[in-house]
N, CA, C and O atoms as a GROMACS GRO file, in nm:
protein
  528
    1MET      N    1   5.610  10.916   0.488
    1MET     CA    2   5.592  10.851   0.359
    1MET      C    3   5.471  10.758   0.366
    1MET      O    4   5.461  10.675   0.457
    2THR      N    5   5.383  10.772   0.273
    2THR     CA    6   5.268  10.683   0.268
    2THR      C    7   5.295  10.572   0.168
    2THR      O    8   5.367  10.590   0.069
    3VAL      N    9   5.238  10.458   0.195
    3VAL     CA   10   5.253  10.344   0.107
    3VAL      C   11   5.142  10.350   0.004
    3VAL      O   12   5.025  10.367   0.039
    4SER      N   13   5.176  10.336  -0.123
    4SER     CA   14   5.075  10.340  -0.228
    4SER      C   15   5.001  10.207  -0.236
    4SER      O   16   5.059  10.100  -0.213
    5LEU      N   17   4.874  10.215  -0.269
    5LEU     CA   18   4.793  10.095  -0.289
    5LEU      C   19   4.781  10.072  -0.439
    5LEU      O   20   4.747  10.162  -0.515
    6ILE      N   21   4.809   9.950  -0.478
    6ILE     CA   22   4.805   9.912  -0.619
    6ILE      C   23   4.708   9.795  -0.635
    6ILE      O   24   4.710   9.700  -0.557
    7ARG      N   25   4.624   9.803  -0.736
    7ARG     CA   26   4.530   9.694  -0.766
    7ARG      C   27   4.584   9.615  -0.884
    7ARG      O   28   4.612   9.670  -0.991
    8VAL      N   29   4.597   9.485  -0.864
    8VAL     CA   30   4.643   9.394  -0.969
    8VAL      C   31   4.530   9.294  -0.994
    8VAL      O   32   4.492   9.218  -0.906
    9GLN      N   33   4.477   9.296  -1.118
    9GLN     CA   34   4.366   9.208  -1.152
    9GLN      C   35   4.406   9.115  -1.264
    9GLN      O   36   4.451   9.158  -1.370
   10GLY      N   37   4.388   8.986  -1.240
   10GLY     CA   38   4.413   8.886  -1.342
   10GLY      C   39   4.283   8.822  -1.386
   10GLY      O   40   4.196   8.792  -1.304
   11ASP      N   41   4.270   8.803  -1.516
   11ASP     CA   42   4.154   8.734  -1.574
   11ASP      C   43   4.205   8.598  -1.620
   11ASP      O   44   4.294   8.591  -1.705
   12PHE      N   45   4.148   8.491  -1.566
   12PHE     CA   46   4.198   8.356  -1.589
   12PHE      C   47   4.092   8.264  -1.648
   12PHE      O   48   3.972   8.280  -1.624
   13ALA      N   49   4.138   8.168  -1.725
   13ALA     CA   50   4.058   8.051  -1.763
   13ALA      C   51   4.108   7.940  -1.671
   13ALA      O   52   4.227   7.908  -1.670
   14VAL      N   53   4.018   7.881  -1.594
   14VAL     CA   54   4.058   7.778  -1.498
   14VAL      C   55   3.985   7.648  -1.533
   14VAL      O   56   3.862   7.645  -1.546
   15ALA      N   57   4.063   7.543  -1.549
   15ALA     CA   58   4.005   7.412  -1.582
   15ALA      C   59   4.100   7.305  -1.530
   15ALA      O   60   4.206   7.335  -1.475
   16ARG      N   61   4.060   7.183  -1.548
   16ARG     CA   62   4.150   7.070  -1.520
   16ARG      C   63   4.113   6.956  -1.613
   16ARG      O   64   4.001   6.949  -1.662
   17PRO      N   65   4.208   6.865  -1.638
   17PRO     CA   66   4.182   6.756  -1.733
   17PRO      C   67   4.061   6.670  -1.697
   17PRO      O   68   3.982   6.634  -1.784
   18ILE      N   69   4.046   6.636  -1.568
   18ILE     CA   70   3.927   6.564  -1.524
   18ILE      C   71   3.829   6.668  -1.471
   18ILE      O   72   3.864   6.744  -1.380
   19PRO      N   73   3.709   6.674  -1.526
   19PRO     CA   74   3.614   6.780  -1.487
   19PRO      C   75   3.583   6.780  -1.337
   19PRO      O   76   3.600   6.679  -1.268
   20TRP      N   77   3.539   6.894  -1.290
   20TRP     CA   78   3.500   6.911  -1.150
   20TRP      C   79   3.377   6.826  -1.123
   20TRP      O   80   3.300   6.796  -1.214
   21ASP      N   81   3.358   6.787  -0.996
   21ASP     CA   82   3.238   6.711  -0.960
   21ASP      C   83   3.177   6.771  -0.834
   21ASP      O   84   3.223   6.874  -0.784
   22ASP      N   85   3.072   6.706  -0.781
   22ASP     CA   86   3.000   6.760  -0.666
   22ASP      C   87   3.084   6.765  -0.539
   22ASP      O   88   3.060   6.850  -0.453
   23ARG      N   89   3.181   6.676  -0.526
   23ARG     CA   90   3.264   6.672  -0.404
   23ARG      C   91   3.384   6.765  -0.414
   23ARG      O   92   3.441   6.803  -0.312
   24ASP      N   93   3.424   6.801  -0.535
   24ASP     CA   94   3.543   6.882  -0.556
   24ASP      C   95   3.511   6.983  -0.666
   24ASP      O   96   3.523   6.952  -0.785
   25THR      N   97   3.470   7.102  -0.626
   25THR     CA   98   3.419   7.199  -0.723
   25THR      C   99   3.521   7.310  -0.749
   25THR      O  100   3.612   7.333  -0.670
   26LEU      N  101   3.502   7.378  -0.860
   26LEU     CA  102   3.584   7.494  -0.891
   26LEU      C  103   3.562   7.602  -0.784
   26LEU      O  104   3.656   7.670  -0.746
   27ARG      N  105   3.440   7.617  -0.737
   27ARG     CA  106   3.411   7.716  -0.632
   27ARG      C  107   3.498   7.689  -0.508
   27ARG      O  108   3.555   7.782  -0.451
   28ASP      N  109   3.507   7.562  -0.466
   28ASP     CA  110   3.590   7.527  -0.350
   28ASP      C  111   3.736   7.566  -0.374
   28ASP      O  112   3.802   7.620  -0.285
   29HIS      N  113   3.785   7.538  -0.492
   29HIS     CA  114   3.924   7.568  -0.525
   29HIS      C  115   3.948   7.720  -0.524
   29HIS      O  116   4.046   7.767  -0.466
   30VAL      N  117   3.860   7.796  -0.588
   30VAL     CA  118   3.874   7.942  -0.591
   30VAL      C  119   3.869   7.997  -0.448
   30VAL      O  120   3.946   8.087  -0.414
   31ASP      N  121   3.780   7.945  -0.366
   31ASP     CA  122   3.772   7.989  -0.226
   31ASP      C  123   3.903   7.965  -0.152
   31ASP      O  124   3.945   8.049  -0.072
   32ARG      N  125   3.967   7.852  -0.177
   32ARG     CA  126   4.096   7.823  -0.112
   32ARG      C  127   4.204   7.921  -0.159
   32ARG      O  128   4.286   7.967  -0.079
   33VAL      N  129   4.204   7.953  -0.289
   33VAL     CA  130   4.302   8.049  -0.342
   33VAL      C  131   4.278   8.187  -0.279
   33VAL      O  132   4.374   8.254  -0.242
   34VAL      N  133   4.153   8.229  -0.267
   34VAL     CA  134   4.122   8.358  -0.205
   34VAL      C  135   4.168   8.359  -0.060
   34VAL      O  136   4.226   8.458  -0.014
   35ASP      N  137   4.144   8.250   0.013
   35ASP     CA  138   4.189   8.242   0.152
   35ASP      C  139   4.341   8.254   0.161
   35ASP      O  140   4.393   8.321   0.250
   36ALA      N  141   4.412   8.190   0.070
   36ALA     CA  142   4.558   8.199   0.068
   36ALA      C  143   4.603   8.341   0.037
   36ALA      O  144   4.699   8.390   0.097
   37LEU      N  145   4.536   8.407  -0.054
   37LEU     CA  146   4.569   8.546  -0.086
   37LEU      C  147   4.550   8.637   0.034
   37LEU      O  148   4.630   8.727   0.058
   38MET      N  149   4.444   8.614   0.110
   38MET     CA  150   4.415   8.698   0.226
   38MET      C  151   4.525   8.688   0.331
   38MET      O  152   4.543   8.779   0.412
   39LEU      N  153   4.600   8.578   0.331
   39LEU     CA  154   4.708   8.559   0.428
   39LEU      C  155   4.842   8.613   0.378
   39LEU      O  156   4.938   8.619   0.455
   40ALA      N  157   4.850   8.652   0.252
   40ALA     CA  158   4.975   8.703   0.196
   40ALA      C  159   5.010   8.837   0.260
   40ALA      O  160   4.923   8.919   0.287
   41ALA      N  161   5.138   8.858   0.283
   41ALA     CA  162   5.185   8.974   0.359
   41ALA      C  163   5.145   9.108   0.300
   41ALA      O  164   5.104   9.197   0.375
   42SER      N  165   5.154   9.126   0.173
   42SER     CA  166   5.131   9.258   0.113
   42SER      C  167   4.986   9.281   0.071
   42SER      O  168   4.954   9.391   0.025
   43VAL      N  169   4.899   9.182   0.084
   43VAL     CA  170   4.761   9.194   0.037
   43VAL      C  171   4.674   9.267   0.139
   43VAL      O  172   4.670   9.231   0.257
   44VAL      N  173   4.605   9.370   0.091
   44VAL     CA  174   4.514   9.448   0.174
   44VAL      C  175   4.370   9.402   0.152
   44VAL      O  176   4.291   9.400   0.246
   45GLU      N  177   4.338   9.366   0.029
   45GLU     CA  178   4.200   9.330  -0.007
   45GLU      C  179   4.203   9.235  -0.126
   45GLU      O  180   4.293   9.241  -0.209
   46VAL      N  181   4.102   9.147  -0.132
   46VAL     CA  182   4.088   9.054  -0.245
   46VAL      C  183   3.947   9.065  -0.298
   46VAL      O  184   3.850   9.065  -0.222
   47GLU      N  185   3.936   9.074  -0.430
   47GLU     CA  186   3.805   9.074  -0.497
   47GLU      C  187   3.805   8.958  -0.596
   47GLU      O  188   3.907   8.928  -0.658
   48THR      N  189   3.691   8.894  -0.608
   48THR     CA  190   3.682   8.785  -0.705
   48THR      C  191   3.548   8.792  -0.778
   48THR      O  192   3.446   8.832  -0.722
   49GLU      N  193   3.552   8.752  -0.901
   49GLU     CA  194   3.432   8.742  -0.984
   49GLU      C  195   3.450   8.615  -1.067
   49GLU      O  196   3.553   8.599  -1.133
   50ALA      N  197   3.352   8.527  -1.063
   50ALA     CA  198   3.370   8.401  -1.134
   50ALA      C  199   3.242   8.360  -1.206
   50ALA      O  200   3.132   8.372  -1.154
   51ARG      N  201   3.262   8.311  -1.326
   51ARG     CA  202   3.155   8.242  -1.400
   51ARG      C  203   3.198   8.096  -1.399
   51ARG      O  204   3.267   8.048  -1.490
   52LEU      N  205   3.156   8.026  -1.294
   52LEU     CA  206   3.206   7.892  -1.266
   52LEU      C  207   3.175   7.792  -1.377
   52LEU      O  208   3.259   7.708  -1.410
   53GLU      N  209   3.057   7.800  -1.432
   53GLU     CA  210   3.020   7.703  -1.535
   53GLU      C  211   3.105   7.717  -1.661
   53GLU      O  212   3.116   7.623  -1.740
   54GLU      N  213   3.165   7.835  -1.680
   54GLU     CA  214   3.252   7.858  -1.796
   54GLU      C  215   3.400   7.852  -1.760
   54GLU      O  216   3.485   7.854  -1.848
   55GLY      N  217   3.431   7.844  -1.630
   55GLY     CA  218   3.570   7.841  -1.587
   55GLY      C  219   3.642   7.974  -1.598
   55GLY      O  220   3.765   7.978  -1.609
   56ASN      N  221   3.568   8.084  -1.596
   56ASN     CA  222   3.627   8.218  -1.603
   56ASN      C  223   3.635   8.276  -1.462
   56ASN      O  224   3.535   8.286  -1.392
   57VAL      N  225   3.756   8.314  -1.422
   57VAL     CA  226   3.777   8.368  -1.288
   57VAL      C  227   3.858   8.497  -1.298
   57VAL      O  228   3.963   8.500  -1.362
   58LYS      N  229   3.807   8.602  -1.235
   58LYS     CA  230   3.883   8.726  -1.222
   58LYS      C  231   3.921   8.739  -1.076
   58LYS      O  232   3.836   8.735  -0.987
   59LEU      N  233   4.050   8.756  -1.052
   59LEU     CA  234   4.100   8.776  -0.917
   59LEU      C  235   4.170   8.911  -0.914
   59LEU      O  236   4.255   8.940  -0.997
   60ALA      N  237   4.132   8.992  -0.818
   60ALA     CA  238   4.198   9.122  -0.802
   60ALA      C  239   4.249   9.131  -0.659
   60ALA      O  240   4.177   9.099  -0.565
   61VAL      N  241   4.372   9.176  -0.645
   61VAL     CA  242   4.428   9.200  -0.513
   61VAL      C  243   4.471   9.345  -0.504
   61VAL      O  244   4.525   9.402  -0.599
   62VAL      N  245   4.445   9.403  -0.390
   62VAL     CA  246   4.496   9.537  -0.361
   62VAL      C  247   4.618   9.516  -0.274
   62VAL      O  248   4.610   9.455  -0.167
   63LEU      N  249   4.731   9.567  -0.322
   63LEU     CA  250   4.859   9.547  -0.254
   63LEU      C  251   4.908   9.676  -0.193
   63LEU      O  252   4.892   9.784  -0.250
   64ALA      N  253   4.968   9.665  -0.078
   64ALA     CA  254   5.039   9.777  -0.019
   64ALA      C  255   5.180   9.770  -0.076
   64ALA      O  256   5.264   9.694  -0.028
   65ALA      N  257   5.205   9.849  -0.177
   65ALA     CA  258   5.333   9.844  -0.248
   65ALA      C  259   5.405   9.977  -0.232
   65ALA      O  260   5.352  10.082  -0.268
   66ALA      N  261   5.526   9.972  -0.178
   66ALA     CA  262   5.602  10.094  -0.159
   66ALA      C  263   5.647  10.150  -0.292
   66ALA      O  264   5.671  10.270  -0.304
   67ASP      N  265   5.658  10.066  -0.392
   67ASP     CA  266   5.708  10.112  -0.521
   67ASP      C  267   5.615  10.063  -0.631
   67ASP      O  268   5.601   9.943  -0.653
   68ALA      N  269   5.553  10.156  -0.699
   68ALA     CA  270   5.452  10.124  -0.801
   68ALA      C  271   5.513  10.045  -0.917
   68ALA      O  272   5.444   9.963  -0.978
   69GLU      N  273   5.641  10.069  -0.948
   69GLU     CA  274   5.704   9.999  -1.060
   69GLU      C  275   5.715   9.848  -1.032
   69GLU      O  276   5.705   9.768  -1.125
   70GLY      N  277   5.735   9.811  -0.907
   70GLY     CA  278   5.748   9.669  -0.873
   70GLY      C  279   5.616   9.600  -0.845
   70GLY      O  280   5.613   9.480  -0.818
   71ALA      N  281   5.505   9.676  -0.851
   71ALA     CA  282   5.374   9.620  -0.817
   71ALA      C  283   5.331   9.510  -0.913
   71ALA      O  284   5.268   9.412  -0.871
   72ASP      N  285   5.363   9.524  -1.041
   72ASP     CA  286   5.325   9.422  -1.138
   72ASP      C  287   5.387   9.287  -1.100
   72ASP      O  288   5.317   9.186  -1.093
   73LEU      N  289   5.517   9.287  -1.075
   73LEU     CA  290   5.586   9.162  -1.038
   73LEU      C  291   5.537   9.111  -0.904
   73LEU      O  292   5.513   8.991  -0.888
   74LEU      N  293   5.520   9.200  -0.806
   74LEU     CA  294   5.471   9.160  -0.675
   74LEU      C  295   5.332   9.097  -0.687
   74LEU      O  296   5.306   8.994  -0.625
   75GLY      N  297   5.244   9.157  -0.765
   75GLY     CA  298   5.110   9.102  -0.785
   75GLY      C  299   5.113   8.966  -0.852
   75GLY      O  300   5.044   8.874  -0.809
   76ARG      N  301   5.193   8.954  -0.956
   76ARG     CA  302   5.206   8.825  -1.026
   76ARG      C  303   5.260   8.717  -0.933
   76ARG      O  304   5.208   8.606  -0.930
   77GLU      N  305   5.363   8.751  -0.857
   77GLU     CA  306   5.423   8.652  -0.766
   77GLU      C  307   5.325   8.614  -0.655
   77GLU      O  308   5.320   8.497  -0.615
   78THR      N  309   5.249   8.709  -0.605
   78THR     CA  310   5.151   8.682  -0.499
   78THR      C  311   5.040   8.592  -0.550
   78THR      O  312   5.003   8.495  -0.484
   79LEU      N  313   4.986   8.623  -0.668
   79LEU     CA  314   4.882   8.537  -0.727
   79LEU      C  315   4.937   8.397  -0.753
   79LEU      O  316   4.872   8.297  -0.721
   80ALA      N  317   5.056   8.390  -0.810
   80ALA     CA  318   5.116   8.261  -0.844
   80ALA      C  319   5.138   8.176  -0.719
   80ALA      O  320   5.107   8.057  -0.719
   81ALA      N  321   5.192   8.235  -0.614
   81ALA     CA  322   5.221   8.160  -0.491
   81ALA      C  323   5.092   8.106  -0.429
   81ALA      O  324   5.089   7.993  -0.380
   82SER      N  325   4.986   8.184  -0.431
   82SER     CA  326   4.858   8.139  -0.374
   82SER      C  327   4.796   8.026  -0.455
   82SER      O  328   4.740   7.932  -0.399
   83ILE      N  329   4.807   8.035  -0.587
   83ILE     CA  330   4.755   7.928  -0.672
   83ILE      C  331   4.832   7.799  -0.646
   83ILE      O  332   4.772   7.693  -0.633
   84ARG      N  333   4.966   7.808  -0.639
   84ARG     CA  334   5.047   7.689  -0.612
   84ARG      C  335   5.020   7.632  -0.474
   84ARG      O  336   5.016   7.510  -0.456
   85GLU      N  337   5.001   7.720  -0.377
   85GLU     CA  338   4.973   7.676  -0.240
   85GLU      C  339   4.847   7.590  -0.235
   85GLU      O  340   4.834   7.503  -0.149
   86CYS      N  341   4.754   7.614  -0.327
   86CYS     CA  342   4.628   7.541  -0.332
   86CYS      C  343   4.632   7.431  -0.438
   86CYS      O  344   4.528   7.388  -0.489
   87GLU      N  345   4.753   7.385  -0.470
   87GLU     CA  346   4.778   7.271  -0.559
   87GLU      C  347   4.735   7.296  -0.702
   87GLU      O  348   4.703   7.201  -0.774
   88GLY      N  349   4.734   7.421  -0.744
   88GLY     CA  350   4.705   7.453  -0.883
   88GLY      C  351   4.834   7.484  -0.957
   88GLY      O  352   4.940   7.501  -0.897
   89ARG      N  353   4.824   7.490  -1.088
   89ARG     CA  354   4.935   7.533  -1.174
   89ARG      C  355   4.892   7.657  -1.249
   89ARG      O  356   4.774   7.673  -1.282
   90HIS      N  357   4.986   7.744  -1.274
   90HIS     CA  358   4.956   7.867  -1.346
   90HIS      C  359   5.044   7.878  -1.468
   90HIS      O  360   5.154   7.824  -1.473
   91TYR      N  361   4.993   7.949  -1.567
   91TYR     CA  362   5.065   7.972  -1.692
   91TYR      C  363   5.059   8.120  -1.726
   91TYR      O  364   4.954   8.184  -1.715
   92GLN      N  365   5.171   8.174  -1.767
   92GLN     CA  366   5.185   8.311  -1.816
   92GLN      C  367   5.178   8.418  -1.707
   92GLN      O  368   5.168   8.536  -1.738
   93LEU      N  369   5.184   8.378  -1.580
   93LEU     CA  370   5.192   8.477  -1.473
   93LEU      C  371   5.336   8.523  -1.454
   93LEU      O  372   5.362   8.640  -1.426
   94LEU      N  373   5.429   8.430  -1.469
   94LEU     CA  374   5.571   8.457  -1.450
   94LEU      C  375   5.644   8.429  -1.580
   94LEU      O  376   5.583   8.387  -1.678
   95SER      N  377   5.773   8.451  -1.582
   95SER     CA  378   5.851   8.421  -1.703
   95SER      C  379   5.844   8.272  -1.733
   95SER      O  380   5.816   8.191  -1.644
   96ALA      N  381   5.871   8.236  -1.856
   96ALA     CA  382   5.865   8.095  -1.897
   96ALA      C  383   5.960   8.009  -1.814
   96ALA      O  384   5.926   7.896  -1.778
   97GLU      N  385   6.079   8.062  -1.784
   97GLU     CA  386   6.176   7.987  -1.705
   97GLU      C  387   6.125   7.964  -1.563
   97GLU      O  388   6.137   7.854  -1.509
   98GLU      N  389   6.068   8.068  -1.503
   98GLU     CA  390   6.014   8.053  -1.367
   98GLU      C  391   5.897   7.956  -1.366
   98GLU      O  392   5.886   7.873  -1.275
   99GLU      N  393   5.809   7.967  -1.465
   99GLU     CA  394   5.695   7.875  -1.473
   99GLU      C  395   5.743   7.730  -1.482
   99GLU      O  396   5.691   7.642  -1.412
  100ALA      N  397   5.842   7.706  -1.566
  100ALA     CA  398   5.894   7.570  -1.584
  100ALA      C  399   5.957   7.518  -1.455
  100ALA      O  400   5.939   7.402  -1.419
  101SER      N  401   6.032   7.603  -1.385
  101SER     CA  402   6.098   7.558  -1.263
  101SER      C  403   6.001   7.533  -1.149
  101SER      O  404   6.032   7.456  -1.058
  102LEU      N  405   5.884   7.595  -1.154
  102LEU     CA  406   5.786   7.580  -1.047
  102LEU      C  407   5.687   7.469  -1.072
  102LEU      O  408   5.611   7.432  -0.982
  103SER      N  409   5.685   7.414  -1.193
  103SER     CA  410   5.590   7.308  -1.226
  103SER      C  411   5.614   7.187  -1.138
  103SER      O  412   5.722   7.128  -1.142
  104PRO      N  413   5.516   7.152  -1.060
  104PRO     CA  414   5.534   7.035  -0.972
  104PRO      C  415   5.539   6.906  -1.053
  104PRO      O  416   5.476   6.895  -1.158
  105ILE      N  417   5.612   6.812  -1.004
  105ILE     CA  418   5.615   6.679  -1.065
  105ILE      C  419   5.510   6.598  -0.992
  105ILE      O  420   5.525   6.565  -0.874
  106LEU      N  421   5.403   6.565  -1.064
  106LEU     CA  422   5.289   6.497  -1.004
  106LEU      C  423   5.269   6.360  -1.066
  106LEU      O  424   5.298   6.341  -1.184
  107PRO      N  425   5.219   6.264  -0.988
  107PRO     CA  426   5.179   6.135  -1.046
  107PRO      C  427   5.069   6.159  -1.148
  107PRO      O  428   4.998   6.260  -1.141
  108ALA      N  429   5.054   6.069  -1.243
  108ALA     CA  430   4.959   6.087  -1.353
  108ALA      C  431   4.817   6.121  -1.303
  108ALA      O  432   4.755   6.214  -1.354
  109ARG      N  433   4.766   6.049  -1.206
  109ARG     CA  434   4.630   6.072  -1.158
  109ARG      C  435   4.619   6.211  -1.094
  109ARG      O  436   4.524   6.284  -1.121
  110SER      N  437   4.715   6.247  -1.010
  110SER     CA  438   4.710   6.377  -0.945
  110SER      C  439   4.718   6.489  -1.048
  110SER      O  440   4.650   6.591  -1.034
  111GLY      N  441   4.799   6.472  -1.151
  111GLY     CA  442   4.809   6.573  -1.255
  111GLY      C  443   4.678   6.596  -1.326
  111GLY      O  444   4.650   6.707  -1.370
  112LEU      N  445   4.598   6.493  -1.338
  112LEU     CA  446   4.469   6.506  -1.404
  112LEU      C  447   4.368   6.583  -1.318
  112LEU      O  448   4.270   6.635  -1.370
  113LEU      N  449   4.394   6.590  -1.189
  113LEU     CA  450   4.304   6.662  -1.098
  113LEU      C  451   4.357   6.801  -1.063
  113LEU      O  452   4.297   6.873  -0.983
  114THR      N  453   4.469   6.840  -1.123
  114THR     CA  454   4.531   6.968  -1.092
  114THR      C  455   4.461   7.082  -1.166
  114THR      O  456   4.450   7.078  -1.289
  115PRO      N  457   4.413   7.183  -1.093
  115PRO     CA  458   4.353   7.299  -1.159
  115PRO      C  459   4.460   7.377  -1.237
  115PRO      O  460   4.569   7.403  -1.185
  116LEU      N  461   4.430   7.413  -1.359
  116LEU     CA  462   4.522   7.485  -1.446
  116LEU      C  463   4.468   7.627  -1.465
  116LEU      O  464   4.358   7.646  -1.518
  117TRP      N  465   4.546   7.725  -1.422
  117TRP     CA  466   4.509   7.866  -1.431
  117TRP      C  467   4.584   7.928  -1.548
  117TRP      O  468   4.706   7.944  -1.541
  118ARG      N  469   4.514   7.963  -1.654
  118ARG     CA  470   4.576   8.027  -1.771
  118ARG      C  471   4.540   8.175  -1.770
  118ARG      O  472   4.424   8.213  -1.777
  119LEU      N  473   4.643   8.258  -1.759
  119LEU     CA  474   4.623   8.402  -1.756
  119LEU      C  475   4.580   8.452  -1.893
  119LEU      O  476   4.644   8.422  -1.993
  120ARG      N  477   4.471   8.527  -1.897
  120ARG     CA  478   4.426   8.590  -2.021
  120ARG      C  479   4.476   8.734  -2.027
  120ARG      O  480   4.542   8.775  -2.123
  121THR      N  481   4.446   8.809  -1.923
  121THR     CA  482   4.490   8.949  -1.916
  121THR      C  483   4.527   8.983  -1.772
  121THR      O  484   4.480   8.920  -1.677
  122ILE      N  485   4.611   9.084  -1.759
  122ILE     CA  486   4.643   9.135  -1.627
  122ILE      C  487   4.641   9.288  -1.635
  122ILE      O  488   4.688   9.346  -1.732
  123LEU      N  489   4.587   9.349  -1.532
  123LEU     CA  490   4.575   9.494  -1.526
  123LEU      C  491   4.634   9.541  -1.394
  123LEU      O  492   4.600   9.488  -1.288
  124VAL      N  493   4.723   9.638  -1.400
  124VAL     CA  494   4.785   9.695  -1.280
  124VAL      C  495   4.753   9.843  -1.280
  124VAL      O  496   4.784   9.914  -1.376
  125GLU      N  497   4.692   9.890  -1.171
  125GLU     CA  498   4.655  10.031  -1.163
  125GLU      C  499   4.660  10.078  -1.018
  125GLU      O  500   4.636  10.000  -0.926
  126PRO      N  501   4.690  10.206  -0.998
  126PRO     CA  502   4.690  10.259  -0.862
  126PRO      C  503   4.546  10.269  -0.809
  126PRO      O  504   4.452  10.291  -0.886
  127VAL      N  505   4.532  10.252  -0.678
  127VAL     CA  506   4.402  10.273  -0.614
  127VAL      C  507   4.400  10.419  -0.572
  127VAL      O  508   4.482  10.462  -0.491
  128LEU      N  509   4.308  10.493  -0.626
  128LEU     CA  510   4.300  10.636  -0.596
  128LEU      C  511   4.229  10.658  -0.465
  128LEU      O  512   4.128  10.594  -0.434
  129ASP      N  513   4.281  10.749  -0.388
  129ASP     CA  514   4.221  10.788  -0.260
  129ASP      C  515   4.091  10.862  -0.291
  129ASP      O  516   4.086  10.946  -0.380
  130SER      N  517   3.986  10.830  -0.218
  130SER     CA  518   3.855  10.894  -0.243
  130SER      C  519   3.858  11.044  -0.212
  130SER      O  520   3.767  11.116  -0.253
  131ASP      N  521   3.961  11.091  -0.140
  131ASP     CA  522   3.972  11.234  -0.110
  131ASP      C  523   4.032  11.312  -0.226
  131ASP      O  524   4.027  11.435  -0.226
  132GLU      N  525   4.088  11.243  -0.324
  132GLU     CA  526   4.154  11.311  -0.437
  132GLU      C  527   4.054  11.363  -0.538
  132GLU      O  528   4.092  11.423  -0.638
   0.00000   0.00000   0.00000
């Protein structure tokens, strides 16, 4: 049995209440999220495309998923966990109840520095073998 590869791509608007500065940039934050994704168990590959000045970030992960039907949830959970691991918050990746339960309780100042990832679109598709 071969494991199918599934590509899950999220298109996000990323911002925070207090704007980024020279010491703490959106690029640094995205790099940390990519590093966290690379360490996730099911992730085979990570692709990113960002228009930093506009706060637009596309993250794509290729997952080794035994079941294509569960790939959407696995991809969403993997992206969400990596964003949280890097002290960000995400919206619309998981159900409203899950999002609410995962929202960290932060002091006012820290909350203003928290990167907010708003999902615009998500695409889930199989990775086709080049021999096919």
